[in-house]
KEMITOR-18822 format. One record per residue: residue number from 0; residue in one letter; z, y, x of N, C-alpha, C in turn. Coordinates in Angstrom, 2 decimals. Layout:
REM residues N
R;nr;rest;n_up;n_north;n_east;ca_up;ca_north;ca_east;c_up;c_north;c_east
R;NUM;a;Z;Y;X;Z;Y;X;Z;Y;X
...
***
This chain:
REM residues 90
R;nr;rest;n_up;n_north;n_east;ca_up;ca_north;ca_east;c_up;c_north;c_east
R;0;x;0.00;-1.18;0.84;0.00;0.00;0.00;0.00;1.24;0.88
R;1;x;-0.76;2.21;0.52;-0.82;3.44;1.30;0.03;4.52;0.64
R;2;x;0.38;5.51;1.43;1.15;6.65;0.92;0.37;7.33;-0.19
R;3;x;1.08;7.80;-1.20;0.44;8.55;-2.27;0.13;7.72;-3.50
R;4;x;0.24;6.42;-3.43;0.02;5.56;-4.58;1.29;5.46;-5.40
R;5;x;1.26;4.64;-6.40;2.46;4.43;-7.21;3.36;3.38;-6.58
R;6;x;4.63;3.43;-6.93;5.60;2.42;-6.52;6.12;1.72;-7.76
R;7;x;6.31;0.42;-7.64;7.01;-0.35;-8.68;8.03;-1.23;-7.97
R;8;x;8.88;-1.86;-8.72;9.92;-2.73;-8.17;9.31;-3.83;-7.29
R;9;x;8.11;-4.26;-7.61;7.47;-5.37;-6.90;6.73;-4.94;-5.63
R;10;x;6.63;-3.65;-5.35;5.83;-3.16;-4.22;6.34;-3.67;-2.87
R;11;x;7.64;-3.61;-2.65;8.21;-3.99;-1.36;8.11;-2.85;-0.36
R;12;x;8.88;-2.97;0.72;8.87;-1.95;1.76;9.90;-0.88;1.54
R;13;x;9.90;0.09;2.45;10.86;1.19;2.43;10.09;2.49;2.31
R;14;x;10.52;3.35;1.38;9.75;4.53;1.02;10.62;5.76;0.89
R;15;x;10.03;6.92;1.16;10.66;8.21;0.92;9.87;8.89;-0.19
R;16;x;10.55;9.17;-1.30;9.94;9.86;-2.42;10.56;11.24;-2.49
R;17;x;9.72;12.27;-2.47;10.21;13.64;-2.59;9.79;14.19;-3.94
R;18;x;10.77;14.81;-4.61;10.52;15.49;-5.87;10.81;16.97;-5.68
R;19;x;10.67;17.74;-6.73;10.91;19.18;-6.64;12.33;19.49;-6.15
R;20;x;13.32;18.71;-6.58;14.71;19.02;-6.29;15.43;18.04;-5.37
R;21;x;14.93;16.84;-5.19;15.68;15.81;-4.45;14.73;14.96;-3.63
R;22;x;15.32;14.13;-2.77;14.56;13.10;-2.08;15.26;11.76;-2.30
R;23;x;14.48;10.72;-2.30;14.98;9.38;-2.57;14.51;8.45;-1.46
R;24;x;15.45;7.75;-0.83;15.11;6.68;0.10;15.16;5.40;-0.71
R;25;x;14.02;4.76;-0.84;13.92;3.58;-1.69;13.59;2.38;-0.82
R;26;x;14.44;1.37;-0.88;14.23;0.12;-0.15;13.91;-0.95;-1.18
R;27;x;12.63;-1.27;-1.30;12.21;-2.24;-2.31;12.33;-3.68;-1.83
R;28;x;12.76;-3.87;-0.57;13.06;-5.22;-0.09;14.47;-5.63;-0.51
R;29;x;15.41;-4.68;-0.45;16.79;-4.97;-0.88;17.07;-4.43;-2.28
R;30;x;16.08;-3.75;-2.87;16.19;-3.15;-4.21;17.37;-2.19;-4.32
R;31;x;17.44;-1.26;-3.36;18.45;-0.22;-3.39;17.78;1.14;-3.21
R;32;x;18.48;2.19;-3.64;17.98;3.54;-3.41;19.12;4.49;-3.14
R;33;x;18.80;5.54;-2.41;19.74;6.63;-2.14;19.06;7.91;-2.60
R;34;x;19.75;8.66;-3.45;19.24;9.96;-3.89;20.00;11.04;-3.13
R;35;x;19.27;11.90;-2.43;19.85;13.04;-1.74;19.41;14.30;-2.47
R;36;x;20.34;14.98;-3.14;19.97;16.20;-3.85;19.60;17.31;-2.88
R;37;x;18.61;18.08;-3.23;18.22;19.22;-2.41;19.08;20.44;-2.73
R;38;x;18.88;21.52;-2.00;19.72;22.70;-2.19;19.48;23.42;-3.51
R;39;x;18.35;23.17;-4.16;18.03;23.87;-5.41;18.21;23.01;-6.65
R;40;x;19.04;21.96;-6.57;19.28;21.11;-7.72;20.01;21.92;-8.79
R;41;x;19.49;21.95;-10.01;20.19;22.68;-11.08;21.58;22.09;-11.31
R;42;x;22.51;22.90;-11.78;23.89;22.46;-11.98;24.08;21.64;-13.23
R;43;x;23.49;20.45;-13.26;23.64;19.59;-14.43;24.43;18.32;-14.13
R;44;x;25.28;18.38;-13.11;26.16;17.25;-12.84;25.61;16.20;-11.92
R;45;x;24.38;16.36;-11.44;23.79;15.35;-10.56;23.61;15.90;-9.15
R;46;x;24.61;16.61;-8.66;24.50;17.23;-7.35;25.02;16.33;-6.23
R;47;x;25.60;15.18;-6.55;26.12;14.29;-5.53;25.05;13.29;-5.11
R;48;x;25.27;12.70;-3.94;24.38;11.64;-3.49;24.65;10.40;-4.34
R;49;x;23.61;9.71;-4.72;23.73;8.47;-5.50;23.14;7.34;-4.67
R;50;x;23.87;6.25;-4.56;23.34;5.04;-3.93;23.55;3.92;-4.94
R;51;x;22.50;3.20;-5.26;22.63;2.19;-6.30;21.57;1.11;-6.15
R;52;x;21.72;0.07;-6.93;20.81;-1.07;-6.94;19.73;-0.84;-8.00
R;53;x;18.51;-1.22;-7.68;17.37;-1.03;-8.59;17.17;-2.29;-9.43
R;54;x;17.12;-2.10;-10.74;16.72;-3.21;-11.61;15.30;-3.00;-12.14
R;55;x;14.85;-1.74;-12.18;13.47;-1.45;-12.55;13.10;-0.08;-11.97
R;56;x;11.83;0.10;-11.62;11.39;1.35;-11.00;9.93;1.58;-11.30
R;57;x;9.59;2.83;-11.59;8.19;3.25;-11.61;8.12;4.66;-11.06
R;58;x;7.22;4.90;-10.13;7.08;6.21;-9.50;5.61;6.44;-9.17
R;59;x;5.14;7.63;-9.50;3.77;8.03;-9.17;3.78;9.53;-8.91
R;60;x;3.04;9.96;-7.89;2.96;11.39;-7.57;2.46;12.13;-8.81
R;61;x;3.14;13.24;-9.13;2.77;14.04;-10.30;3.47;13.63;-11.57
R;62;x;4.17;12.49;-11.55;4.89;11.99;-12.71;6.37;11.87;-12.38
R;63;x;7.21;11.86;-13.40;8.64;11.63;-13.19;8.87;10.21;-12.73
R;64;x;9.76;10.05;-11.76;10.16;8.71;-11.33;11.22;8.20;-12.28
R;65;x;11.11;6.95;-12.67;12.09;6.30;-13.54;12.72;5.14;-12.77
R;66;x;14.03;5.19;-12.59;14.76;4.12;-11.91;15.86;3.65;-12.85
R;67;x;15.91;2.35;-13.10;16.98;1.75;-13.87;17.88;0.98;-12.92
R;68;x;19.17;1.14;-13.10;20.16;0.46;-12.27;21.25;-0.06;-13.19
R;69;x;21.12;-1.33;-13.56;22.07;-1.88;-14.53;21.93;-1.15;-15.85
R;70;x;23.04;-0.57;-16.34;22.97;0.16;-17.61;22.77;1.66;-17.41
R;71;x;22.53;2.10;-16.15;22.26;3.51;-15.86;20.79;3.69;-15.54
R;72;x;20.31;4.91;-15.72;18.93;5.20;-15.33;18.84;6.61;-14.78
R;73;x;17.83;6.83;-13.95;17.54;8.13;-13.36;16.10;8.47;-13.70
R;74;x;15.90;9.69;-14.15;14.55;10.22;-14.35;14.45;11.49;-13.53
R;75;x;13.55;11.51;-12.57;13.45;12.63;-11.64;12.51;13.71;-12.18
R;76;x;12.52;14.84;-11.48;11.44;15.80;-11.67;10.17;15.14;-11.10
R;77;x;8.99;15.66;-11.40;7.76;15.00;-10.92;7.76;14.78;-9.41
R;78;x;7.28;13.62;-9.02;7.17;13.28;-7.61;6.13;14.14;-6.92
R;79;x;6.47;14.62;-5.72;5.53;15.42;-4.94;4.87;14.62;-3.84
R;80;x;5.58;13.59;-3.32;4.98;12.75;-2.28;5.69;11.40;-2.23
R;81;x;4.95;10.40;-1.78;5.48;9.05;-1.53;4.98;8.67;-0.14
R;82;x;5.91;8.46;0.77;5.55;8.14;2.15;6.35;6.93;2.62
R;83;x;5.76;6.08;3.46;6.55;4.99;4.05;7.64;5.57;4.93
R;84;x;8.81;4.96;4.90;9.91;5.36;5.79;9.72;4.71;7.15
R;85;x;9.86;5.47;8.22;9.85;4.84;9.55;10.99;3.84;9.64
R;86;x;10.81;2.76;10.34;11.82;1.71;10.44;13.19;2.22;10.88
R;87;x;13.25;3.20;11.76;14.52;3.71;12.25;15.33;4.39;11.15
R;88;x;14.67;4.93;10.12;15.36;5.63;9.04;15.75;4.71;7.91
R;89;x;15.11;3.59;7.79;15.33;2.71;6.63;16.55;1.86;6.79
***
């Protein structure tokens, strides 16, 4: 898979997804993600870092990313980029 395509739970690999307000390190081999809020995150209670297990995921540049983790879900602002994570960062 090349950078810029869509991600699903079945894709595999380690990815960095950037949205308007946050970045997400997504490890589809271990099915985990880390959300790092950016400095311009609106004050709606999601300003902390989130690390969780992925049960379902869909992400495409220009669309909101949807991540389900057990009974919780995250819907991001539209994705701006999807890039492979260098091995040292993953």
